[in-house]
VEXDRENBA-487102 format. One record per residue: residue number from 0; residue in three letters; x, y, z of N, C-alpha, C, O in turn. Coordinates in steps of 0.2 Angstrom, whole numbers. Layout:
<r i="NUM" aa="Ala" n_xx="X" n_yy="Y" n_zz="Z" ca_xx="X" ca_yy="Y" ca_zz="Z" c_xx="X" c_yy="Y" c_zz="Z" o_xx="X" o_yy="Y" o_zz="Z"/>
...
END
This chain:
<r i="0" aa="Unk" n_xx="-20" n_yy="-25" n_zz="-77" ca_xx="-20" ca_yy="-18" ca_zz="-79" c_xx="-15" c_yy="-14" c_zz="-77" o_xx="-15" o_yy="-10" o_zz="-73"/>
<r i="1" aa="Unk" n_xx="-9" n_yy="-14" n_zz="-81" ca_xx="-3" ca_yy="-10" ca_zz="-79" c_xx="-1" c_yy="-10" c_zz="-72" o_xx="1" o_yy="-4" o_zz="-70"/>
<r i="2" aa="Unk" n_xx="-2" n_yy="-15" n_zz="-69" ca_xx="1" ca_yy="-16" ca_zz="-62" c_xx="-5" c_yy="-14" c_zz="-57" o_xx="-3" o_yy="-14" o_zz="-51"/>
<r i="3" aa="Unk" n_xx="-10" n_yy="-12" n_zz="-59" ca_xx="-15" ca_yy="-9" ca_zz="-54" c_xx="-19" c_yy="-15" c_zz="-51" o_xx="-19" o_yy="-21" o_zz="-53"/>
<r i="4" aa="Unk" n_xx="-21" n_yy="-14" n_zz="-45" ca_xx="-25" ca_yy="-19" ca_zz="-41" c_xx="-31" c_yy="-17" c_zz="-40" o_xx="-33" o_yy="-11" o_zz="-39"/>
<r i="5" aa="Unk" n_xx="-36" n_yy="-22" n_zz="-39" ca_xx="-43" ca_yy="-21" ca_zz="-38" c_xx="-44" c_yy="-24" c_zz="-31" o_xx="-43" o_yy="-30" o_zz="-30"/>
<r i="6" aa="Unk" n_xx="-47" n_yy="-21" n_zz="-26" ca_xx="-49" ca_yy="-24" ca_zz="-20" c_xx="-56" c_yy="-24" c_zz="-19" o_xx="-59" o_yy="-18" o_zz="-20"/>
<r i="7" aa="Unk" n_xx="-60" n_yy="-29" n_zz="-18" ca_xx="-67" ca_yy="-30" ca_zz="-17" c_xx="-68" c_yy="-30" c_zz="-10" o_xx="-65" o_yy="-34" o_zz="-6"/>
<r i="8" aa="Unk" n_xx="-73" n_yy="-26" n_zz="-8" ca_xx="-76" ca_yy="-27" ca_zz="-1" c_xx="-82" c_yy="-31" c_zz="-1" o_xx="-87" o_yy="-29" o_zz="-3"/>
<r i="9" aa="Unk" n_xx="-81" n_yy="-37" n_zz="2" ca_xx="-87" ca_yy="-42" ca_zz="1" c_xx="-93" c_yy="-39" c_zz="4" o_xx="-99" o_yy="-41" o_zz="1"/>
<r i="10" aa="Unk" n_xx="-93" n_yy="-36" n_zz="10" ca_xx="-99" ca_yy="-34" ca_zz="13" c_xx="-103" c_yy="-29" c_zz="10" o_xx="-109" o_yy="-29" o_zz="9"/>
<r i="11" aa="Unk" n_xx="-99" n_yy="-24" n_zz="7" ca_xx="-102" ca_yy="-18" ca_zz="3" c_xx="-103" c_yy="-19" c_zz="-4" o_xx="-107" o_yy="-16" o_zz="-7"/>
<r i="12" aa="Unk" n_xx="-98" n_yy="-24" n_zz="-7" ca_xx="-98" ca_yy="-24" ca_zz="-14" c_xx="-94" c_yy="-18" c_zz="-17" o_xx="-94" o_yy="-18" o_zz="-24"/>
<r i="13" aa="Unk" n_xx="-91" n_yy="-14" n_zz="-13" ca_xx="-87" ca_yy="-9" ca_zz="-16" c_xx="-80" c_yy="-11" c_zz="-19" o_xx="-77" o_yy="-16" o_zz="-16"/>
<r i="14" aa="Unk" n_xx="-78" n_yy="-8" n_zz="-24" ca_xx="-72" ca_yy="-10" ca_zz="-28" c_xx="-67" c_yy="-4" c_zz="-27" o_xx="-69" o_yy="1" o_zz="-29"/>
<r i="15" aa="Unk" n_xx="-61" n_yy="-5" n_zz="-25" ca_xx="-56" ca_yy="0" ca_zz="-24" c_xx="-51" c_yy="-2" c_zz="-29" o_xx="-49" o_yy="-7" o_zz="-30"/>
<r i="16" aa="Unk" n_xx="-49" n_yy="3" n_zz="-33" ca_xx="-44" ca_yy="2" ca_zz="-39" c_xx="-37" c_yy="5" c_zz="-36" o_xx="-37" o_yy="11" o_zz="-34"/>
<r i="17" aa="Unk" n_xx="-32" n_yy="2" n_zz="-36" ca_xx="-25" ca_yy="5" ca_zz="-33" c_xx="-21" c_yy="5" c_zz="-39" o_xx="-21" o_yy="0" o_zz="-43"/>
<r i="18" aa="Unk" n_xx="-17" n_yy="11" n_zz="-40" ca_xx="-12" ca_yy="11" ca_zz="-44" c_xx="-6" c_yy="7" c_zz="-43" o_xx="-6" o_yy="3" o_zz="-37"/>
<r i="19" aa="Unk" n_xx="-1" n_yy="6" n_zz="-47" ca_xx="4" ca_yy="1" ca_zz="-46" c_xx="8" c_yy="2" c_zz="-40" o_xx="10" o_yy="-3" o_zz="-37"/>
<r i="20" aa="Unk" n_xx="9" n_yy="8" n_zz="-38" ca_xx="13" ca_yy="9" ca_zz="-32" c_xx="9" c_yy="8" c_zz="-26" o_xx="12" o_yy="5" o_zz="-21"/>
<r i="21" aa="Unk" n_xx="3" n_yy="10" n_zz="-26" ca_xx="-2" ca_yy="8" ca_zz="-20" c_xx="-3" c_yy="1" c_zz="-20" o_xx="-3" o_yy="-2" o_zz="-14"/>
<r i="22" aa="Unk" n_xx="-3" n_yy="-3" n_zz="-26" ca_xx="-4" ca_yy="-10" ca_zz="-25" c_xx="2" c_yy="-13" c_zz="-23" o_xx="2" o_yy="-19" o_zz="-19"/>
<r i="23" aa="Unk" n_xx="8" n_yy="-10" n_zz="-24" ca_xx="14" ca_yy="-13" ca_zz="-21" c_xx="14" c_yy="-13" c_zz="-14" o_xx="16" o_yy="-18" o_zz="-11"/>
<r i="24" aa="Unk" n_xx="12" n_yy="-7" n_zz="-11" ca_xx="12" ca_yy="-6" ca_zz="-4" c_xx="7" c_yy="-11" c_zz="-1" o_xx="8" o_yy="-15" o_zz="4"/>
<r i="25" aa="Unk" n_xx="1" n_yy="-12" n_zz="-4" ca_xx="-4" ca_yy="-16" ca_zz="-2" c_xx="-2" c_yy="-23" c_zz="-1" o_xx="-4" o_yy="-26" o_zz="4"/>
<r i="26" aa="Unk" n_xx="2" n_yy="-26" n_zz="-6" ca_xx="5" ca_yy="-32" ca_zz="-6" c_xx="10" c_yy="-33" c_zz="-1" o_xx="10" o_yy="-39" o_zz="2"/>
<r i="27" aa="Unk" n_xx="13" n_yy="-29" n_zz="2" ca_xx="18" ca_yy="-29" ca_zz="7" c_xx="14" c_yy="-28" c_zz="14" o_xx="17" o_yy="-30" o_zz="19"/>
<r i="28" aa="Unk" n_xx="8" n_yy="-26" n_zz="14" ca_xx="5" ca_yy="-25" ca_zz="21" c_xx="1" c_yy="-32" c_zz="22" o_xx="-4" o_yy="-34" o_zz="20"/>
<r i="29" aa="Unk" n_xx="5" n_yy="-36" n_zz="25" ca_xx="3" ca_yy="-43" ca_zz="27" c_xx="2" c_yy="-44" c_zz="34" o_xx="0" o_yy="-50" o_zz="36"/>
<r i="30" aa="Unk" n_xx="3" n_yy="-39" n_zz="38" ca_xx="1" ca_yy="-40" ca_zz="45" c_xx="7" c_yy="-42" c_zz="49" o_xx="7" o_yy="-42" o_zz="55"/>
<r i="31" aa="Unk" n_xx="13" n_yy="-44" n_zz="45" ca_xx="19" ca_yy="-46" ca_zz="49" c_xx="25" c_yy="-42" c_zz="47" o_xx="30" o_yy="-42" o_zz="51"/>
<r i="32" aa="Unk" n_xx="25" n_yy="-38" n_zz="42" ca_xx="30" ca_yy="-35" ca_zz="39" c_xx="30" c_yy="-28" c_zz="43" o_xx="25" o_yy="-25" o_zz="42"/>
<r i="33" aa="Unk" n_xx="36" n_yy="-26" n_zz="46" ca_xx="35" ca_yy="-19" ca_zz="50" c_xx="36" c_yy="-14" c_zz="44" o_xx="38" o_yy="-15" o_zz="38"/>
<r i="34" aa="Unk" n_xx="33" n_yy="-8" n_zz="46" ca_xx="33" ca_yy="-2" ca_zz="41" c_xx="39" c_yy="0" c_zz="39" o_xx="40" o_yy="2" o_zz="33"/>
<r i="35" aa="Unk" n_xx="45" n_yy="-1" n_zz="43" ca_xx="51" ca_yy="1" ca_zz="41" c_xx="54" c_yy="-4" c_zz="35" o_xx="57" o_yy="-1" o_zz="30"/>
<r i="36" aa="Unk" n_xx="52" n_yy="-10" n_zz="36" ca_xx="54" ca_yy="-15" ca_zz="30" c_xx="50" c_yy="-13" c_zz="24" o_xx="53" o_yy="-13" o_zz="18"/>
<r i="37" aa="Unk" n_xx="43" n_yy="-11" n_zz="25" ca_xx="39" ca_yy="-10" ca_zz="18" c_xx="43" c_yy="-3" c_zz="15" o_xx="43" o_yy="-3" o_zz="9"/>
<r i="38" aa="Unk" n_xx="45" n_yy="2" n_zz="19" ca_xx="48" ca_yy="8" ca_zz="17" c_xx="54" c_yy="6" c_zz="13" o_xx="56" o_yy="9" o_zz="7"/>
<r i="39" aa="Unk" n_xx="58" n_yy="2" n_zz="16" ca_xx="65" ca_yy="1" ca_zz="13" c_xx="64" c_yy="-3" c_zz="6" o_xx="67" o_yy="-2" o_zz="1"/>
<r i="40" aa="Unk" n_xx="59" n_yy="-8" n_zz="6" ca_xx="58" ca_yy="-12" ca_zz="0" c_xx="54" c_yy="-7" c_zz="-5" o_xx="55" o_yy="-9" o_zz="-11"/>
<r i="41" aa="Unk" n_xx="50" n_yy="-2" n_zz="-3" ca_xx="47" ca_yy="2" ca_zz="-8" c_xx="53" c_yy="6" c_zz="-10" o_xx="53" o_yy="7" o_zz="-17"/>
<r i="42" aa="Unk" n_xx="57" n_yy="9" n_zz="-7" ca_xx="62" ca_yy="14" ca_zz="-9" c_xx="67" c_yy="10" c_zz="-13" o_xx="69" o_yy="13" o_zz="-19"/>
<r i="43" aa="Unk" n_xx="69" n_yy="4" n_zz="-12" ca_xx="73" ca_yy="0" ca_zz="-17" c_xx="69" c_yy="-1" c_zz="-24" o_xx="72" o_yy="0" o_zz="-29"/>
<r i="44" aa="Unk" n_xx="63" n_yy="-3" n_zz="-23" ca_xx="59" ca_yy="-5" ca_zz="-29" c_xx="59" c_yy="1" c_zz="-34" o_xx="60" o_yy="0" o_zz="-40"/>
<r i="45" aa="Unk" n_xx="57" n_yy="7" n_zz="-31" ca_xx="56" ca_yy="13" ca_zz="-35" c_xx="62" c_yy="17" c_zz="-36" o_xx="62" o_yy="23" o_zz="-39"/>
<r i="46" aa="Unk" n_xx="68" n_yy="15" n_zz="-33" ca_xx="74" ca_yy="19" ca_zz="-33" c_xx="73" c_yy="26" c_zz="-31" o_xx="75" o_yy="31" o_zz="-34"/>
<r i="47" aa="Unk" n_xx="71" n_yy="27" n_zz="-24" ca_xx="69" ca_yy="34" ca_zz="-22" c_xx="72" c_yy="33" c_zz="-15" o_xx="74" o_yy="28" o_zz="-12"/>
<r i="48" aa="Unk" n_xx="73" n_yy="39" n_zz="-12" ca_xx="76" ca_yy="40" ca_zz="-5" c_xx="71" c_yy="37" c_zz="0" o_xx="65" o_yy="36" o_zz="-1"/>
<r i="49" aa="Unk" n_xx="74" n_yy="35" n_zz="6" ca_xx="71" ca_yy="33" ca_zz="11" c_xx="66" c_yy="38" c_zz="14" o_xx="60" o_yy="36" o_zz="16"/>
<r i="50" aa="Unk" n_xx="67" n_yy="44" n_zz="13" ca_xx="63" ca_yy="50" ca_zz="16" c_xx="57" c_yy="50" c_zz="11" o_xx="51" o_yy="50" o_zz="14"/>
<r i="51" aa="Unk" n_xx="58" n_yy="50" n_zz="5" ca_xx="52" ca_yy="50" ca_zz="1" c_xx="48" c_yy="44" c_zz="1" o_xx="42" o_yy="44" o_zz="2"/>
<r i="52" aa="Unk" n_xx="52" n_yy="38" n_zz="1" ca_xx="48" ca_yy="32" ca_zz="2" c_xx="44" c_yy="32" c_zz="8" o_xx="38" o_yy="29" o_zz="8"/>
<r i="53" aa="Unk" n_xx="46" n_yy="34" n_zz="13" ca_xx="42" ca_yy="34" ca_zz="20" c_xx="36" c_yy="38" c_zz="19" o_xx="31" o_yy="36" o_zz="21"/>
<r i="54" aa="Unk" n_xx="37" n_yy="44" n_zz="16" ca_xx="31" ca_yy="49" ca_zz="16" c_xx="26" c_yy="45" c_zz="12" o_xx="20" o_yy="46" o_zz="13"/>
<r i="55" aa="Unk" n_xx="28" n_yy="42" n_zz="5" ca_xx="23" ca_yy="39" ca_zz="1" c_xx="20" c_yy="33" c_zz="4" o_xx="14" o_yy="32" o_zz="3"/>
<r i="56" aa="Unk" n_xx="24" n_yy="28" n_zz="8" ca_xx="21" ca_yy="23" ca_zz="11" c_xx="16" c_yy="25" c_zz="16" o_xx="10" o_yy="22" o_zz="16"/>
<r i="57" aa="Unk" n_xx="18" n_yy="30" n_zz="20" ca_xx="13" ca_yy="31" ca_zz="26" c_xx="7" c_yy="34" c_zz="22" o_xx="1" o_yy="33" o_zz="25"/>
<r i="58" aa="Unk" n_xx="8" n_yy="38" n_zz="17" ca_xx="1" ca_yy="41" ca_zz="14" c_xx="-3" c_yy="35" c_zz="12" o_xx="-9" o_yy="35" o_zz="13"/>
<r i="59" aa="Unk" n_xx="0" n_yy="30" n_zz="8" ca_xx="-4" ca_yy="25" ca_zz="6" c_xx="-7" c_yy="21" c_zz="11" o_xx="-13" o_yy="19" o_zz="11"/>
<r i="60" aa="Unk" n_xx="-4" n_yy="19" n_zz="17" ca_xx="-6" ca_yy="16" ca_zz="22" c_xx="-12" c_yy="19" c_zz="26" o_xx="-17" o_yy="17" o_zz="27"/>
<r i="61" aa="Unk" n_xx="-10" n_yy="26" n_zz="26" ca_xx="-16" ca_yy="31" ca_zz="29" c_xx="-22" c_yy="30" c_zz="25" o_xx="-28" o_yy="29" o_zz="28"/>
<r i="62" aa="Unk" n_xx="-22" n_yy="30" n_zz="19" ca_xx="-28" ca_yy="30" ca_zz="15" c_xx="-31" c_yy="23" c_zz="15" o_xx="-37" o_yy="23" o_zz="15"/>
<r i="63" aa="Unk" n_xx="-28" n_yy="18" n_zz="15" ca_xx="-30" ca_yy="11" ca_zz="15" c_xx="-33" c_yy="10" c_zz="22" o_xx="-39" o_yy="7" o_zz="22"/>
<r i="64" aa="Unk" n_xx="-30" n_yy="13" n_zz="27" ca_xx="-33" ca_yy="12" ca_zz="34" c_xx="-40" c_yy="17" c_zz="34" o_xx="-44" o_yy="14" o_zz="37"/>
<r i="65" aa="Unk" n_xx="-40" n_yy="22" n_zz="31" ca_xx="-46" ca_yy="27" ca_zz="31" c_xx="-52" c_yy="23" c_zz="28" o_xx="-57" o_yy="23" o_zz="30"/>
<r i="66" aa="Unk" n_xx="-50" n_yy="19" n_zz="23" ca_xx="-55" ca_yy="15" ca_zz="19" c_xx="-57" c_yy="9" c_zz="23" o_xx="-61" o_yy="5" o_zz="21"/>
<r i="67" aa="Unk" n_xx="-53" n_yy="7" n_zz="28" ca_xx="-55" ca_yy="1" ca_zz="32" c_xx="-52" c_yy="-5" c_zz="29" o_xx="-55" o_yy="-10" o_zz="30"/>
<r i="68" aa="Unk" n_xx="-48" n_yy="-4" n_zz="24" ca_xx="-45" ca_yy="-10" ca_zz="21" c_xx="-40" c_yy="-13" c_zz="25" o_xx="-38" o_yy="-19" o_zz="23"/>
<r i="69" aa="Unk" n_xx="-37" n_yy="-10" n_zz="30" ca_xx="-31" ca_yy="-13" ca_zz="34" c_xx="-34" c_yy="-13" c_zz="41" o_xx="-37" o_yy="-8" o_zz="43"/>
<r i="70" aa="Unk" n_xx="-31" n_yy="-18" n_zz="44" ca_xx="-32" ca_yy="-18" ca_zz="51" c_xx="-26" c_yy="-16" c_zz="55" o_xx="-21" o_yy="-18" o_zz="53"/>
<r i="71" aa="Unk" n_xx="-27" n_yy="-12" n_zz="60" ca_xx="-21" ca_yy="-9" ca_zz="64" c_xx="-20" c_yy="-14" c_zz="70" o_xx="-15" o_yy="-12" o_zz="73"/>
END
């Protein structure tokens, strides 16, 4: 669906729909890749500045963490 991702929480059955950019960040959040690398990869992919990329990546990671979709 136009690059969107669906994430199913098996315990609750809740489905989260991520837009293409949030889905891209989600794919990079593998538990091994440092946030700085995620930011630089995101900046390169979307051809934006590191500053904007860092703001956007941190916002997505914060939202995913708040939804308990990421472990810290």
